C-alpha positions in Angstrom: 98.8 102.9 106.8 96.0 105.3 106.0 98.4 108.2 104.9 99.5 105.7 102.1 96.0 105.8 100.6 95.2 108.3 97.7 92.7 110.8 97.8 91.0 109.5 94.7 87.9 107.4 95.5 88.1 105.7 92.0 91.6 104.4 92.6 90.4 103.2 96.2 87.4 101.4 94.7 89.7 99.7 91.9 92.1 98.5 94.6 89.0 97.1 96.8 87.8 95.3 93.6 91.0 93.6 92.8 91.6 92.5 96.2 88.1 91.0 96.4 88.6 89.3 93.2 91.9 87.9 94.2 90.2 86.7 97.5 87.4 84.9 95.6 89.7 83.4 93.1 91.8 81.9 96.2 88.8 80.7 97.7 87.3 79.1 94.4 90.7 77.5 93.6 91.2 76.1 97.4 87.5 74.6 97.3 88.3 73.0 93.8 91.6 71.6 95.1 90.0 70.1 98.3 87.2 68.4 96.1 89.7 67.2 93.8 91.8 65.5 96.5 88.6 63.9 97.8 87.8 62.7 94.6 91.2 61.0 94.3 90.8 59.0 97.3 
């Protein structure tokens, strides 16, 4: 797994930032959907 990572720290930083954005977007959407479901009840 570690051998697949590029040696360029900029690429690693971009990948980490993208993963963090995807994770936070997922949490935000999940919270919004749960609140919307509670509001529908």
